[in-house]
C-alpha positions in Angstrom: 16.4 19.7 23.2 14.9 17.6 20.4 11.9 15.6 21.5 9.3 13.3 20.0 6.1 12.4 21.8 3.9 9.8 20.2 0.3 9.1 21.1 -2.9 7.6 19.8 -2.2 3.9 20.0 -4.4 1.3 21.6 -6.2 -2.0 21.1 -8.1 -2.4 17.9 -9.8 -5.3 16.1 -8.5 -6.5 12.8 -9.8 -4.4 10.0 -10.1 -1.3 12.2 -8.3 2.0 12.0 -6.2 4.2 14.2 -4.6 7.6 13.9 -1.3 8.1 15.6 0.2 11.5 16.4 3.7 12.6 17.1 4.5 16.0 18.5 8.0 17.2 17.8 9.9 20.0 19.5 13.4 21.5 19.8 14.1 22.0 16.1 12.7 23.8 13.0 10.0 21.2 12.3 9.0 22.5 8.9 12.6 22.1 7.6 12.6 18.4 8.1 11.0 15.4 6.5 9.8 13.0 9.2 9.9 9.2 9.5 7.5 6.7 11.1 9.0 3.5 12.5 7.7 0.5 14.3 9.1 -2.3 16.4 7.2 -5.5 16.8 7.9 -7.9 19.7 11.2 -9.7 19.2 12.0 -7.8 16.0 14.2 -4.9 15.0 12.8 -1.4 14.6 11.8 -0.8 10.9 11.1 2.3 8.9 7.6 2.1 7.5 6.7 5.5 6.1 7.9 9.1 5.7 6.3 12.4 5.1 8.1 15.0 3.1 8.5 18.7 4.1 5.6 19.4 1.8 3.4 16.7 3.3 3.6 13.9 0.7 3.7 10.3 2.0 6.3 7.8 1.1 5.8 4.3 2.3 8.8 2.1 2.5 7.3 -1.2 3.5 5.1 -3.1 1.0 2.9 -4.5 3.7 1.5 -1.0 4.7 1.2 0.4 1.2 -2.4 1.4 0.5 -3.3 1.1 4.1 -1.1 3.7 6.0 -0.8 7.4 5.2 1.5 9.8 6.8 0.8 13.5 7.0 1.8 16.6 8.9 0.6 19.9 10.3 3.5 22.4 10.4 1.4 24.8 12.5 1.3 22.2 15.3 4.7 20.6 14.8 2.9 17.3 14.5 3.0 14.4 12.2 0.3 11.8 11.9 0.0 8.2 10.7 -3.5 7.1 9.6 -3.6 3.4 9.7 -6.5 1.6 8.0 -7.4 -2.1 7.5 -5.2 -3.0 10.5 -3.9 -6.6 10.7 -2.5 -8.5 13.7 1.0 -8.3 12.2 0.7 -4.5 12.6 1.0 -5.0 16.3 4.1 -3.0 17.4 5.3 0.1 19.2 5.3 3.0 16.8 7.8 5.9 16.8 8.5 9.0 14.8 11.8 10.8 14.2 13.1 13.4 11.9 14.9 12.2 8.8 18.7 12.1 9.2 18.6 12.2 13.0 21.1 9.6 14.2 21.0 10.6 17.8 19.5 8.3 20.5 16.6 10.6 21.2 13.7 8.2 20.5 10.4 9.0 22.1 8.6 6.5 24.3 6.5 5.3 21.3 2.9 4.4 21.3 1.7 0.8 21.5 -0.7 -0.5 18.8 -2.2 -3.9 19.4 -4.4 -5.5 16.7 -6.4 -8.4 18.1 -9.9 -9.8 18.2 
């Protein structure tokens, strides 16, 4: 059974940093690129970054470029999202999923709140 378990969210002040983790299971982790998504209140879920099988970051949203970095540890079946210079508009629930997975197997997500 494919599963994704996100963690590491919390309340942080503007300008602060957080590192999110996502533990994946039920598939050959190293064979897949992985995506990070977020869903802000009242908005649709959006793809914000990807990490390739080799560990390179691809950011897909201009607002996070230069601030967010995705990485992975294939020995731990885990992907990470390092978020720096956080802004109030980064407030959202963050999720991960493998690239190309169209099943409704989202994890519970991890809440990030950026507020003073």
